[in-house]
N, C-alpha and C positions, 0 to 999 in steps of 0.2 A: 406409503407419501407422504412420514412426519420430515423421512431423510431426506425425499425430491426438496423438502419446501425447506430445512438445513442445508440443503445443499445451494440453493437457489441464493437464501442470504448472503454465506460465510462470499458467493460467487459476486454477486452484488457488493459487498463490503471492500474487496478485492479488487472490486471497475471501479469503485472511488476511493480509494487510495490512489490509482495507479493515475487516475483524474488530478488527485491534488495533488501527486510527486510532479508530477507535467505541467500544474501551472505556476507549482512553488518552485520551478528550474531556475529561474531566471533569480527568484527573492533567495535560496540558496544559494546559488552563483555569487550574489551581492552578499553577502551574508560568509564565506569563506576569504570573496580575496580584500573584503572593507576591515570587519570586523574581527575573520579569525577564526569566526565559528561555522563550527561542522552542523546545520540541516538534517536530525539521522529516518529523514522520508524513506531512505532507500531500505533501510532494515528494517522498518513499519512495511513497505509493500511486502518485503521478501518472509516478513512472514505473515502477515494472511496468503502468502500463496503461497506459504508451507500448509497453514491450516487445509486451504482450501484441499489442497493435492491428500491432505489425510483425512476426509471428510467423503472424497470420492473411495478411499479404499473399502 
């Protein structure tokens, strides 16, 4: 039962990071073009996705 709760929580965190990444996309484009700064949201989404996949195994 706790595994299901943990999986659901990790999935929720992953979905939240995807939503944050989508909403921050214009900011990331602006930061890259105007300021030369990369916003590492993609790496965060990939990391949470990997954690979720490992939790399901």
